[in-house]
C-alpha positions, 0 to 999 in steps of 0.5 A: 412914682412911676418909671414913666414919671420919673423919665418924664420929671428927667426929660422935664429937668433937663429941658428946663435946665438947656433953655436956662442955660441956652443964652449963655452958652450960645454967647459963649459959643459964638464969641468963642468961635469969632475970637478963634477965626479971629486969632486964625487970621491974624496969628495973634496967640494971647490968652487973655484975648480969648477970656476977656471979651468972653467972660464980659460977654457971658456976663452981659448976657447973664444979667439981660437974661436974668429975669428969663432965667428965673421964670423958666426954672421957677414954671418949671419948680412950681409947675412939675416939682411941687406937685409932685411933692405936695402930691406925695 
């Protein structure tokens, strides 16, 4: 395996991971900003106010996008990793 192939695989791996984790991380970021803004407006500094909605919405988004994540990671594995293994 050449150096260029190694960099291509690393790049494809990072892209696949970002693509698969993007929806959950995006929701976590968005709900975190909304809750932080709400806490700044109301001066309520309760820790469960930040934790429970964020985890709940992340679980819902994970459940909804699970098939997308599985497809993205399977396509990466079948398109990039298996040919490398089969090719030697």
